[in-house]
N, C-alpha and C positions, 0 to 999 in steps of 0.2 A: 186508912182509907177504905171505904166500903166498895165492895164489888157489885153492889146492886144499886140501881137508880130508880126508886119508886116514883111514878108519876100517876096522875088520875087514870090514864089509859092502861097502865100496867096493873093497877089495882082492879080495874074492871075485867081485864084479861085473867087475873088470878081468880076472881069470883066466877067467871065463866068456866075456867078450868076445874075448879072445885065442884061446881054443879054438874059438869059433864062427867067428872070422875065418879061422883055419887050415883048418877043415873046409870052409867056403864056398869059399875059394881053391882047395883041392884038387879040389872037385867042379866048379868052373868050368873048371879046367885039364882035368879028365877029360871034361867035356862038350864043350869045344871041340877036344880032341884027336881024338875020334872024329868022323868026318864025318856019320854018321847019328845024329841026336839024337832019341831017343824023347820023346814028350810027357810021360811021367812023369818023365824026367830033367830036363826044363825046369821042371816044376812044383816038383821038389825043390830045384833051384838057386834059383829065385825065392823060395821059402818060406824057405830058409836065409839068403838075402841079406837079406830083411826081418827075420828073427829076429836077424841080426847087428846090423843097425841098431838094433833094439829093445834088445838087450843093451848096446850102446854108449850109448844114451840112459839106460838104468838106471844105468850107471856114472857118466855125467855128473850124473845126479840125486843120486847118493850122494856125489860128490866135490866138487861145486861149492858155492860160498857161496850164500846165499839169493837174491840178486838175479839173477845169471846162471843160476841153477838153474831159474828159471821157464821159460826157453826149452825146456829139456829136458823139463820136466813137461808143457808145452803140446803138444809134439810126440809124446809117448808114445801118446796115444789115437789119433791118425790112423794112426800106424804099426801099432798093434795092429789097427785096423780093416782096414788093407790086408792084414795077415796072415790075418785071418779071411775076407775077401773072396777072397783068392787061393786058399784051400783049397776054396771052394765050386765 
């Protein structure tokens, strides 16, 4: 029996997670490539890193079976709160 349950919404969350991961990776490389890091660059990288974690949790919420899914559901709210606090 499979531990994953792929639906159209879970596949779209997977695509969103992969795109977010690629964008975050690109910005992290750009941020560390330049020696002078502006504060707005650091804020953008931190926010996109948190958004990537959140989109990964949304994918886990959509693809996992009910019992292991609770872990992802419980972690979504603190990660979302981190994203809001980081932007303040």
